[in-house]
N, C-alpha and C positions, 0 to 999 in steps of 0.2 A: 503493499500501499505505500503511495506517495505521502511525504510529509508535507506538513503546513509550509516549512520554509521553500521547499522545492514548488509547491503548488502556488504560492503567492509570489514567488520570485524575490522573497525578501523584501517585499513591499516596495520594490523599485518602481513599478508602474505607478502606484498610489504617491510615492514620494516625487515622482516626475510631473506630478500635476493631473494624471489621468483620473478625472472626477467619477467617472463610471466605475472604474476599477476600484478607488477608494470606497465608494459607495457599497460596491459589493462585499468588500472586506468588512466594512462598518455593519452590514446586515447579516455577517456571519455565513456568507454563501460558501466560502472556502471550508467552514467546518462541516457544513451540510454534504459537500462533496466528498470529503474525507470519509464522513459517515457512511456514505453510499457506497464508495470504494471498499470499506471495511465489511460492509454487509454482503457484497459481491465475493469478495475474498473468502470470507467465512462460510460461504455456501456454494463455493466453486464446483465441488463435487455435484452437488445437486443440479446446478445449471448445466454442466456438461453432459450429465446423463440424460436429461430431458431434451436439451436443445440439440444435441447430437445424436440422438436416437434415430436410427434411419429404419 
């Protein structure tokens, strides 16, 4: 699973004045993405079995 530092680029976009990016961080979108990635990671075997069943 990616870590927050990698996902946010260390806040470089926000620090550079990208208001949309800063807003996404302020709203916690990065944490939601990390939670989603964790969910998929934890259930990988289930998704593989169901989606790759032929």
